[in-house]
A tleap script that builds the chain and sets N, CA, C and O, in Angstrom:
source leaprc.protein.ff14SB
mol = sequence {
  NMET THR LEU ASP ALA VAL ALA ARG LEU ARG
  THR VAL SER LEU ASP GLU LEU ASN ARG SER
  ALA ASP LEU LEU THR ARG THR ASP ARG LYS
  TYR VAL VAL ASP HIE VAL GLY LEU HIE ALA
  LEU LEU ALA ASP HIE ALA ASP ARG LEU VAL
  SER LEU GLU ILE ASP GLY ARG ARG SER PHE
  ARG TYR ARG SER LEU TYR PHE ASP THR PRO
  ASP VAL ALA LEU HIE ARG ALA ALA ALA THR
  ASP ARG ARG HIE ARG VAL LYS VAL ARG THR
  ARG VAL TYR ASP ASP THR GLY THR ALA MET
  LEU ALA GLN CALA
}
set mol.1.N position { -6.138 -26.323 8.832 }
set mol.1.CA position { -7.053 -26.085 7.732 }
set mol.1.C position { -6.445 -25.113 6.724 }
set mol.1.O position { -6.465 -25.398 5.527 }
set mol.2.N position { -5.906 -23.975 7.164 }
set mol.2.CA position { -5.318 -23.006 6.242 }
set mol.2.C position { -4.059 -23.548 5.596 }
set mol.2.O position { -3.824 -23.300 4.414 }
set mol.3.N position { -3.238 -24.284 6.342 }
set mol.3.CA position { -2.033 -24.869 5.764 }
set mol.3.C position { -2.373 -25.820 4.628 }
set mol.3.O position { -1.638 -25.895 3.644 }
set mol.4.N position { -3.475 -26.545 4.750 }
set mol.4.CA position { -3.909 -27.413 3.659 }
set mol.4.C position { -4.234 -26.601 2.418 }
set mol.4.O position { -3.888 -27.005 1.308 }
set mol.5.N position { -4.892 -25.467 2.588 }
set mol.5.CA position { -5.242 -24.610 1.449 }
set mol.5.C position { -3.984 -24.060 0.787 }
set mol.5.O position { -3.920 -23.977 -0.440 }
set mol.6.N position { -2.991 -23.685 1.575 }
set mol.6.CA position { -1.731 -23.193 1.015 }
set mol.6.C position { -1.003 -24.323 0.308 }
set mol.6.O position { -0.411 -24.107 -0.749 }
set mol.7.N position { -1.034 -25.512 0.868 }
set mol.7.CA position { -0.351 -26.656 0.261 }
set mol.7.C position { -0.926 -27.001 -1.111 }
set mol.7.O position { -0.234 -27.593 -1.939 }
set mol.8.N position { -2.177 -26.639 -1.357 }
set mol.8.CA position { -2.800 -26.934 -2.646 }
set mol.8.C position { -2.493 -25.881 -3.717 }
set mol.8.O position { -2.809 -26.093 -4.888 }
set mol.9.N position { -1.893 -24.769 -3.345 }
set mol.9.CA position { -1.576 -23.724 -4.328 }
set mol.9.C position { -0.434 -24.168 -5.231 }
set mol.9.O position { 0.435 -24.936 -4.819 }
set mol.10.N position { -0.444 -23.679 -6.458 }
set mol.10.CA position { 0.697 -23.894 -7.346 }
set mol.10.C position { 1.914 -23.245 -6.708 }
set mol.10.O position { 1.787 -22.298 -5.932 }
set mol.11.N position { 3.084 -23.753 -7.034 }
set mol.11.CA position { 4.305 -23.186 -6.468 }
set mol.11.C position { 5.049 -22.366 -7.515 }
set mol.11.O position { 4.850 -22.525 -8.719 }
set mol.12.N position { 5.913 -21.486 -7.017 }
set mol.12.CA position { 6.787 -20.688 -7.860 }
set mol.12.C position { 8.170 -20.735 -7.208 }
set mol.12.O position { 8.294 -20.675 -5.985 }
set mol.13.N position { 9.198 -20.843 -8.038 }
set mol.13.CA position { 10.561 -20.851 -7.494 }
set mol.13.C position { 11.019 -19.411 -7.268 }
set mol.13.O position { 10.413 -18.474 -7.786 }
set mol.14.N position { 12.078 -19.241 -6.503 }
set mol.14.CA position { 12.612 -17.906 -6.249 }
set mol.14.C position { 13.102 -17.268 -7.543 }
set mol.14.O position { 12.903 -16.072 -7.753 }
set mol.15.N position { 13.740 -18.048 -8.416 }
set mol.15.CA position { 14.192 -17.506 -9.706 }
set mol.15.C position { 13.005 -17.021 -10.541 }
set mol.15.O position { 13.056 -15.939 -11.125 }
set mol.16.N position { 11.939 -17.820 -10.596 }
set mol.16.CA position { 10.748 -17.416 -11.356 }
set mol.16.C position { 10.132 -16.152 -10.764 }
set mol.16.O position { 9.718 -15.250 -11.493 }
set mol.17.N position { 10.077 -16.099 -9.457 }
set mol.17.CA position { 9.507 -14.935 -8.785 }
set mol.17.C position { 10.325 -13.686 -9.080 }
set mol.17.O position { 9.764 -12.634 -9.387 }
set mol.18.N position { 11.642 -13.792 -8.990 }
set mol.18.CA position { 12.505 -12.641 -9.263 }
set mol.18.C position { 12.398 -12.186 -10.714 }
set mol.18.O position { 12.408 -10.985 -10.986 }
set mol.19.N position { 12.298 -13.124 -11.643 }
set mol.19.CA position { 12.152 -12.762 -13.061 }
set mol.19.C position { 10.852 -12.010 -13.314 }
set mol.19.O position { 10.843 -11.023 -14.050 }
set mol.20.N position { 9.769 -12.456 -12.722 }
set mol.20.CA position { 8.479 -11.815 -12.966 }
set mol.20.C position { 8.292 -10.546 -12.141 }
set mol.20.O position { 7.502 -9.682 -12.522 }
set mol.21.N position { 8.995 -10.415 -11.028 }
set mol.21.CA position { 8.808 -9.253 -10.150 }
set mol.21.C position { 9.157 -7.952 -10.853 }
set mol.21.O position { 8.501 -6.937 -10.620 }
set mol.22.N position { 10.167 -7.958 -11.700 }
set mol.22.CA position { 10.545 -6.747 -12.404 }
set mol.22.C position { 9.465 -6.296 -13.379 }
set mol.22.O position { 9.428 -5.123 -13.751 }
set mol.23.N position { 8.598 -7.190 -13.795 }
set mol.23.CA position { 7.561 -6.861 -14.761 }
set mol.23.C position { 6.262 -6.412 -14.097 }
set mol.23.O position { 5.342 -5.963 -14.780 }
set mol.24.N position { 6.180 -6.529 -12.785 }
set mol.24.CA position { 4.932 -6.254 -12.078 }
set mol.24.C position { 4.921 -4.875 -11.438 }
set mol.24.O position { 5.956 -4.354 -11.024 }
set mol.25.N position { 3.743 -4.304 -11.368 }
set mol.25.CA position { 3.514 -3.134 -10.533 }
set mol.25.C position { 2.860 -3.658 -9.272 }
set mol.25.O position { 1.754 -4.198 -9.316 }
set mol.26.N position { 3.525 -3.505 -8.170 }
set mol.26.CA position { 3.046 -4.100 -6.928 }
set mol.26.C position { 2.005 -3.202 -6.272 }
set mol.26.O position { 2.188 -1.989 -6.159 }
set mol.27.N position { 0.929 -3.812 -5.850 }
set mol.27.CA position { -0.111 -3.119 -5.105 }
set mol.27.C position { -0.364 -3.906 -3.833 }
set mol.27.O position { -0.642 -5.104 -3.880 }
set mol.28.N position { -0.268 -3.240 -2.713 }
set mol.28.CA position { -0.508 -3.902 -1.431 }
set mol.28.C position { -1.761 -3.340 -0.785 }
set mol.28.O position { -1.954 -2.128 -0.700 }
set mol.29.N position { -2.587 -4.234 -0.343 }
set mol.29.CA position { -3.710 -3.881 0.517 }
set mol.29.C position { -3.692 -4.909 1.633 }
set mol.29.O position { -3.561 -6.108 1.385 }
set mol.30.N position { -3.822 -4.444 2.830 }
set mol.30.CA position { -3.747 -5.356 3.967 }
set mol.30.C position { -5.099 -5.425 4.659 }
set mol.30.O position { -5.752 -4.407 4.885 }
set mol.31.N position { -5.505 -6.639 4.990 }
set mol.31.CA position { -6.776 -6.873 5.646 }
set mol.31.C position { -6.557 -7.828 6.814 }
set mol.31.O position { -5.628 -8.636 6.806 }
set mol.32.N position { -7.405 -7.725 7.795 }
set mol.32.CA position { -7.387 -8.656 8.917 }
set mol.32.C position { -8.595 -9.574 8.748 }
set mol.32.O position { -9.736 -9.115 8.695 }
set mol.33.N position { -8.329 -10.873 8.667 }
set mol.33.CA position { -9.403 -11.858 8.539 }
set mol.33.C position { -9.131 -13.003 9.508 }
set mol.33.O position { -7.991 -13.249 9.901 }
set mol.34.N position { -10.184 -13.683 9.876 }
set mol.34.CA position { -10.001 -14.851 10.741 }
set mol.34.C position { -9.615 -16.060 9.888 }
set mol.34.O position { -9.570 -15.972 8.661 }
set mol.35.N position { -9.337 -17.184 10.542 }
set mol.35.CA position { -8.893 -18.383 9.817 }
set mol.35.C position { -9.925 -18.878 8.812 }
set mol.35.O position { -9.569 -19.336 7.726 }
set mol.36.N position { -11.202 -18.788 9.170 }
set mol.36.CA position { -12.251 -19.243 8.259 }
set mol.36.C position { -12.274 -18.355 7.020 }
set mol.36.O position { -12.381 -18.851 5.898 }
set mol.37.N position { -12.173 -17.040 7.222 }
set mol.37.CA position { -12.150 -16.111 6.091 }
set mol.37.C position { -10.926 -16.307 5.216 }
set mol.37.O position { -11.020 -16.245 3.990 }
set mol.38.N position { -9.782 -16.544 5.834 }
set mol.38.CA position { -8.557 -16.774 5.073 }
set mol.38.C position { -8.675 -18.046 4.237 }
set mol.38.O position { -8.296 -18.059 3.065 }
set mol.39.N position { -9.191 -19.098 4.830 }
set mol.39.CA position { -9.363 -20.358 4.104 }
set mol.39.C position { -10.278 -20.151 2.903 }
set mol.39.O position { -10.010 -20.669 1.819 }
set mol.40.N position { -11.352 -19.400 3.092 }
set mol.40.CA position { -12.289 -19.141 1.989 }
set mol.40.C position { -11.614 -18.317 0.895 }
set mol.40.O position { -11.798 -18.603 -0.288 }
set mol.41.N position { -10.840 -17.307 1.265 }
set mol.41.CA position { -10.127 -16.503 0.268 }
set mol.41.C position { -9.137 -17.342 -0.527 }
set mol.41.O position { -9.068 -17.236 -1.751 }
set mol.42.N position { -8.376 -18.169 0.166 }
set mol.42.CA position { -7.411 -19.029 -0.520 }
set mol.42.C position { -8.106 -19.982 -1.477 }
set mol.42.O position { -7.643 -20.191 -2.598 }
set mol.43.N position { -9.207 -20.555 -1.042 }
set mol.43.CA position { -9.943 -21.493 -1.892 }
set mol.43.C position { -10.556 -20.778 -3.091 }
set mol.43.O position { -10.493 -21.281 -4.213 }
set mol.44.N position { -11.144 -19.619 -2.865 }
set mol.44.CA position { -11.827 -18.889 -3.942 }
set mol.44.C position { -10.866 -18.323 -4.983 }
set mol.44.O position { -11.251 -18.127 -6.136 }
set mol.45.N position { -9.624 -18.060 -4.592 }
set mol.45.CA position { -8.671 -17.410 -5.502 }
set mol.45.C position { -7.453 -18.279 -5.815 }
set mol.45.O position { -6.435 -17.773 -6.287 }
set mol.46.N position { -7.551 -19.566 -5.559 }
set mol.46.CA position { -6.413 -20.463 -5.746 }
set mol.46.C position { -5.876 -20.449 -7.169 }
set mol.46.O position { -4.686 -20.684 -7.379 }
set mol.47.N position { -6.725 -20.181 -8.146 }
set mol.47.CA position { -6.273 -20.167 -9.536 }
set mol.47.C position { -5.399 -18.950 -9.851 }
set mol.47.O position { -4.715 -18.938 -10.875 }
set mol.48.N position { -5.410 -17.930 -8.990 }
set mol.48.CA position { -4.620 -16.713 -9.216 }
set mol.48.C position { -3.465 -16.568 -8.230 }
set mol.48.O position { -2.719 -15.591 -8.297 }
set mol.49.N position { -3.308 -17.512 -7.329 }
set mol.49.CA position { -2.287 -17.419 -6.290 }
set mol.49.C position { -1.206 -18.471 -6.492 }
set mol.49.O position { -1.458 -19.549 -7.032 }
set mol.50.N position { 0.003 -18.137 -6.048 }
set mol.50.CA position { 1.094 -19.107 -6.026 }
set mol.50.C position { 1.770 -19.025 -4.666 }
set mol.50.O position { 1.648 -18.028 -3.955 }
set mol.51.N position { 2.468 -20.066 -4.326 }
set mol.51.CA position { 3.205 -20.122 -3.068 }
set mol.51.C position { 4.689 -20.285 -3.385 }
set mol.51.O position { 5.074 -21.186 -4.131 }
set mol.52.N position { 5.514 -19.417 -2.819 }
set mol.52.CA position { 6.962 -19.530 -3.010 }
set mol.52.C position { 7.454 -20.815 -2.363 }
set mol.52.O position { 7.135 -21.111 -1.211 }
set mol.53.N position { 8.238 -21.574 -3.124 }
set mol.53.CA position { 8.806 -22.810 -2.598 }
set mol.53.C position { 10.289 -22.848 -2.924 }
set mol.53.O position { 10.686 -22.730 -4.083 }
set mol.54.N position { 11.099 -23.012 -1.892 }
set mol.54.CA position { 12.548 -23.110 -2.045 }
set mol.54.C position { 13.000 -24.374 -1.341 }
set mol.54.O position { 12.766 -24.544 -0.144 }
set mol.55.N position { 13.647 -25.263 -2.082 }
set mol.55.CA position { 14.132 -26.530 -1.527 }
set mol.55.C position { 13.028 -27.289 -0.794 }
set mol.55.O position { 13.255 -27.862 0.271 }
set mol.56.N position { 11.831 -27.283 -1.380 }
set mol.56.CA position { 10.718 -28.012 -0.793 }
set mol.56.C position { 10.056 -27.328 0.391 }
set mol.56.O position { 9.159 -27.905 1.007 }
set mol.57.N position { 10.472 -26.118 0.725 }
set mol.57.CA position { 9.915 -25.407 1.884 }
set mol.57.C position { 9.040 -24.254 1.416 }
set mol.57.O position { 9.305 -23.635 0.385 }
set mol.58.N position { 7.994 -23.975 2.188 }
set mol.58.CA position { 7.101 -22.852 1.904 }
set mol.58.C position { 7.018 -21.878 3.073 }
set mol.58.O position { 6.200 -20.958 3.064 }
set mol.59.N position { 7.843 -22.078 4.050 }
set mol.59.CA position { 7.877 -21.185 5.207 }
set mol.59.C position { 9.320 -20.736 5.403 }
set mol.59.O position { 10.236 -21.558 5.431 }
set mol.60.N position { 9.516 -19.422 5.538 }
set mol.60.CA position { 10.873 -18.862 5.595 }
set mol.60.C position { 10.950 -17.793 6.675 }
set mol.60.O position { 9.975 -17.095 6.954 }
set mol.61.N position { 12.125 -17.682 7.273 }
set mol.61.CA position { 12.358 -16.647 8.271 }
set mol.61.C position { 13.234 -15.567 7.649 }
set mol.61.O position { 14.210 -15.861 6.959 }
set mol.62.N position { 12.870 -14.306 7.906 }
set mol.62.CA position { 13.709 -13.202 7.451 }
set mol.62.C position { 13.568 -12.026 8.407 }
set mol.62.O position { 12.597 -11.915 9.155 }
set mol.63.N position { 14.559 -11.160 8.359 }
set mol.63.CA position { 14.582 -9.942 9.171 }
set mol.63.C position { 14.728 -8.747 8.234 }
set mol.63.O position { 15.571 -8.750 7.337 }
set mol.64.N position { 13.901 -7.731 8.448 }
set mol.64.CA position { 13.962 -6.517 7.636 }
set mol.64.C position { 14.313 -5.327 8.516 }
set mol.64.O position { 13.906 -5.249 9.676 }
set mol.65.N position { 15.075 -4.403 7.944 }
set mol.65.CA position { 15.407 -3.152 8.616 }
set mol.65.C position { 15.110 -2.027 7.642 }
set mol.65.O position { 15.709 -1.948 6.570 }
set mol.66.N position { 14.181 -1.157 8.018 }
set mol.66.CA position { 13.781 -0.039 7.171 }
set mol.66.C position { 14.524 1.226 7.594 }
set mol.66.O position { 14.713 1.476 8.784 }
set mol.67.N position { 14.942 2.016 6.613 }
set mol.67.CA position { 15.663 3.256 6.865 }
set mol.67.C position { 14.750 4.446 6.591 }
set mol.67.O position { 13.894 4.396 5.707 }
set mol.68.N position { 14.942 5.516 7.361 }
set mol.68.CA position { 14.128 6.705 7.201 }
set mol.68.C position { 14.930 7.918 7.657 }
set mol.68.O position { 16.043 7.778 8.164 }
set mol.69.N position { 14.377 9.079 7.481 }
set mol.69.CA position { 15.006 10.318 7.937 }
set mol.69.C position { 14.646 10.541 9.402 }
set mol.69.O position { 13.709 9.915 9.898 }
set mol.70.N position { 15.365 11.420 10.111 }
set mol.70.CA position { 15.030 11.668 11.520 }
set mol.70.C position { 13.588 12.149 11.731 }
set mol.70.O position { 13.000 11.888 12.780 }
set mol.71.N position { 13.021 12.842 10.751 }
set mol.71.CA position { 11.635 13.312 10.895 }
set mol.71.C position { 10.622 12.352 10.251 }
set mol.71.O position { 9.479 12.741 10.010 }
set mol.72.N position { 11.017 11.133 9.975 }
set mol.72.CA position { 10.195 10.054 9.424 }
set mol.72.C position { 9.496 10.460 8.113 }
set mol.72.O position { 8.335 10.119 7.887 }
set mol.73.N position { 10.208 11.178 7.277 }
set mol.73.CA position { 9.641 11.684 6.025 }
set mol.73.C position { 9.228 10.557 5.073 }
set mol.73.O position { 8.197 10.662 4.408 }
set mol.74.N position { 10.011 9.492 4.999 }
set mol.74.CA position { 9.672 8.399 4.082 }
set mol.74.C position { 8.379 7.705 4.506 }
set mol.74.O position { 7.529 7.388 3.674 }
set mol.75.N position { 8.247 7.476 5.806 }
set mol.75.CA position { 7.028 6.842 6.310 }
set mol.75.C position { 5.818 7.746 6.065 }
set mol.75.O position { 4.780 7.271 5.605 }
set mol.76.N position { 5.938 9.032 6.365 }
set mol.76.CA position { 4.818 9.955 6.163 }
set mol.76.C position { 4.431 10.035 4.689 }
set mol.76.O position { 3.244 10.074 4.365 }
set mol.77.N position { 5.415 10.060 3.797 }
set mol.77.CA position { 5.120 10.126 2.364 }
set mol.77.C position { 4.394 8.868 1.905 }
set mol.77.O position { 3.467 8.952 1.099 }
set mol.78.N position { 4.793 7.724 2.398 }
set mol.78.CA position { 4.142 6.466 2.019 }
set mol.78.C position { 2.715 6.418 2.547 }
set mol.78.O position { 1.827 5.879 1.887 }
set mol.79.N position { 2.493 6.971 3.718 }
set mol.79.CA position { 1.162 6.929 4.328 }
set mol.79.C position { 0.193 7.915 3.681 }
set mol.79.O position { -1.019 7.702 3.720 }
set mol.80.N position { 0.712 8.992 3.087 }
set mol.80.CA position { -0.180 10.031 2.571 }
set mol.80.C position { -0.191 10.140 1.049 }
set mol.80.O position { -1.180 10.606 0.482 }
set mol.81.N position { 0.873 9.727 0.375 }
set mol.81.CA position { 0.966 9.905 -1.073 }
set mol.81.C position { 1.555 8.651 -1.700 }
set mol.81.O position { 2.732 8.638 -2.059 }
set mol.82.N position { 0.774 7.618 -1.834 }
set mol.82.CA position { 1.260 6.312 -2.274 }
set mol.82.C position { 1.974 6.335 -3.615 }
set mol.82.O position { 2.865 5.515 -3.837 }
set mol.83.N position { 1.623 7.234 -4.511 }
set mol.83.CA position { 2.217 7.225 -5.841 }
set mol.83.C position { 3.682 7.660 -5.832 }
set mol.83.O position { 4.440 7.289 -6.728 }
set mol.84.N position { 4.080 8.428 -4.849 }
set mol.84.CA position { 5.438 8.972 -4.822 }
set mol.84.C position { 6.178 8.553 -3.562 }
set mol.84.O position { 6.825 9.375 -2.912 }
set mol.85.N position { 6.084 7.309 -3.227 }
set mol.85.CA position { 6.733 6.852 -1.994 }
set mol.85.C position { 8.135 6.342 -2.286 }
set mol.85.O position { 8.459 5.949 -3.406 }
set mol.86.N position { 8.943 6.361 -1.258 }
set mol.86.CA position { 10.289 5.819 -1.323 }
set mol.86.C position { 10.455 4.910 -0.113 }
set mol.86.O position { 10.042 5.246 0.997 }
set mol.87.N position { 11.065 3.758 -0.346 }
set mol.87.CA position { 11.322 2.823 0.744 }
set mol.87.C position { 12.728 2.278 0.555 }
set mol.87.O position { 13.104 1.869 -0.544 }
set mol.88.N position { 13.493 2.277 1.624 }
set mol.88.CA position { 14.830 1.691 1.603 }
set mol.88.C position { 14.886 0.691 2.757 }
set mol.88.O position { 14.574 1.027 3.900 }
set mol.89.N position { 15.284 -0.528 2.447 }
set mol.89.CA position { 15.342 -1.544 3.503 }
set mol.89.C position { 16.410 -2.571 3.182 }
set mol.89.O position { 16.774 -2.787 2.026 }
set mol.90.N position { 16.899 -3.194 4.239 }
set mol.90.CA position { 17.724 -4.381 4.091 }
set mol.90.C position { 16.877 -5.562 4.552 }
set mol.90.O position { 16.020 -5.427 5.425 }
set mol.91.N position { 17.129 -6.703 3.960 }
set mol.91.CA position { 16.433 -7.918 4.381 }
set mol.91.C position { 17.452 -9.051 4.382 }
set mol.91.O position { 18.200 -9.234 3.422 }
set mol.92.N position { 17.468 -9.800 5.464 }
set mol.92.CA position { 18.330 -10.974 5.604 }
set mol.92.C position { 17.424 -12.190 5.739 }
set mol.92.O position { 16.577 -12.256 6.630 }
set mol.93.N position { 17.617 -13.151 4.841 }
set mol.93.CA position { 16.871 -14.404 4.882 }
set mol.93.C position { 17.653 -15.363 5.774 }
set mol.93.O position { 18.728 -15.839 5.407 }
set mol.94.N position { 17.096 -15.636 6.946 }
set mol.94.CA position { 17.804 -16.423 7.958 }
set mol.94.C position { 18.140 -17.834 7.488 }
set mol.94.O position { 19.186 -18.369 7.858 }
set mol.95.N position { 17.289 -18.438 6.693 }
set mol.95.CA position { 17.487 -19.824 6.286 }
set mol.95.C position { 18.631 -19.995 5.297 }
set mol.95.O position { 19.260 -21.052 5.250 }
set mol.96.N position { 18.905 -18.950 4.502 }
set mol.96.CA position { 19.955 -19.068 3.489 }
set mol.96.C position { 21.151 -18.158 3.744 }
set mol.96.O position { 22.220 -18.364 3.170 }
set mol.97.N position { 20.977 -17.147 4.605 }
set mol.97.CA position { 22.017 -16.172 4.840 }
set mol.97.C position { 22.097 -15.099 3.753 }
set mol.97.O position { 22.969 -14.231 3.801 }
set mol.98.N position { 21.198 -15.156 2.782 }
set mol.98.CA position { 21.174 -14.164 1.714 }
set mol.98.C position { 20.714 -12.830 2.284 }
set mol.98.O position { 19.769 -12.766 3.070 }
set mol.99.N position { 21.408 -11.750 1.869 }
set mol.99.CA position { 21.039 -10.405 2.317 }
set mol.99.C position { 20.815 -9.526 1.092 }
set mol.99.O position { 21.499 -9.664 0.078 }
set mol.100.N position { 19.837 -8.612 1.205 }
set mol.100.CA position { 19.526 -7.723 0.096 }
set mol.100.C position { 19.311 -6.314 0.597 }
set mol.100.O position { 18.829 -6.103 1.710 }
set mol.101.N position { 19.672 -5.355 -0.230 }
set mol.101.CA position { 19.349 -3.952 -0.003 }
set mol.101.C position { 18.371 -3.572 -1.101 }
set mol.101.O position { 18.678 -3.714 -2.284 }
set mol.102.N position { 17.199 -3.092 -0.718 }
set mol.102.CA position { 16.173 -2.762 -1.706 }
set mol.102.C position { 15.770 -1.312 -1.568 }
set mol.102.O position { 15.684 -0.777 -0.463 }
set mol.103.N position { 15.525 -0.691 -2.691 }
set mol.103.CA position { 14.993 0.673 -2.730 }
set mol.103.C position { 13.823 0.671 -3.681 }
set mol.103.O position { 13.939 0.231 -4.825 }
set mol.104.N position { 12.712 1.156 -3.214 }
set mol.104.CA position { 11.510 1.206 -4.064 }
set mol.104.C position { 10.850 2.556 -3.919 }
set mol.104.O position { 9.823 2.811 -4.548 }
savepdb mol mol.pdb
quit
């Protein structure tokens, strides 16, 4: 049921996503919902959502490694002061072998 809702979303290519990402201020909020709630959210907001599609695929495997100080200062700063957070991570996309180092 949820896969059908995702399949109906407009798609965005990786190039399009990367071009627009530099222009966005990212805000993350995480929620736990059941499948019925997720399906309803996808349906209700389909006009504002896109699904990344690369070579006809919408599901991708990747591995991330986050770096921090021995006293976990970066994690603590992100948890307590969102406006002044720092994040450093590597990410390897298993399907393409592409690797990235990101700092935010």
